[in-house]
N, C-alpha and C positions, 0 to 999 in steps of 0.2 A: 504494500500500500504506500502511496505517496505521503509525504509529510505535509501536514496542514500548516500553513503560515498565515497568521492573522494579520490583517491590515488595520492600521490605526488612522482615525480621522484627527487632524490637528489644524490649528490656525497657523497659517504661514502668509505673511504679507497681507493680513486682513481677509484671507480667504480660507474656507474649510477645504483642506486637501487630504487625500489619502497617502500615507507613507507606510513602508514596511517596518518591521521592528528594528532594522538597522538605520532608519532615517532616510531611505531613498524614496523619491516620489514613485507612486504606482503608475501614474499616467503621464507619459512623455509630454503630452500637449497641455498639461497643467502648468508647465514651466513658463516663466517670463523673467524679465530683468529684476523685478521687485522680489520675486521668489528667490532668485539667486542671491541677491544682496542680503535678504533676511537670513537665509541659511548660512551664508558666509559670516555675517555678523554674529550669529549664535555660536559659530566656531572660532570667533576671534579674528576674523580676516576682514580687511577692507580691500575690496576688489580694485585693482589697478588695470591699466590697459593691457599689461602682460597677462594678468589673470583672464581678462575677457577674451584675448586672442586664443588662449588655451580652451576656455569654455566653448567658444563658438566653433573651434576646430573639432572638439570632441562631439558636439551636437551634430555638426555636418557629417562627420565620419560615421556616426551612428546611423544617420538617415540613409547613407549611401551603401554601407557595407555591413556584413553580418558578424564582424569580429572587431574587438577593440584594437586601436593602434598601439604598436609597441613604442617604448620611449624613443627608439631609433627613428621611427617614422615621424613622430611628433617633432623631434629635433630637426630632421631633414626638411620637413614641410614648413614649420613655422618657427624654428629656433631663433632666427634673426629678429622675430617679433617679441621674443620672451626675455631678451637681455639688452642691456644698454652697453655698447662698446666692450662686450665680453663674449667669449665662446659659450654657447649653450651646451650643457651637459646633462646627464641624468640627474646629477646633484642639483642643477638649476631647477629642474622640474619639481624635485622634492622640496626645494626651498620655497617655491611659489605656494605649495600646498603642504605645509609642515604637519598638518593633522591627519596624514594618511596618504600623501602623494596622489597618485592617480585615482584612488578610491574616493578621496576627499574631493578632487576635481570633478569626478563623475557625479557625486551626490549634489554638489553645487550646480552642476550643469543639468540636473534633472534626468540623468540617465538611469536605466534600471540596474539594480544591484547585480544581477547575473551577468550583465555586459562587462562589468569592471573586474571580474575575478581574474582575468588573465593579465591585467596590467599591474 
């Protein structure tokens, strides 16, 4: 038998949204900028242009492909947007989202939990 996972309704950015027990949005289309900023603030982050570049890249990649991007793909695709006058590395990505790296970025980007297991 499959495992039953309960969904929770919570207030995010003034809206009642469903999240799973790990804090990931259940519905991809519930996400917007206000939701991202609220989740980030709850995790102690203020989103910069570098964060937004990563968030939009992850959302676009999710829409187009069935698997998450590796750190190498992220760096190759948008690394120059994530750093100022420095080489982008795996450590750069972790530094942007210190509360869990790619998993934290996925949560803020409104991606499903299962999608971010590989990153």
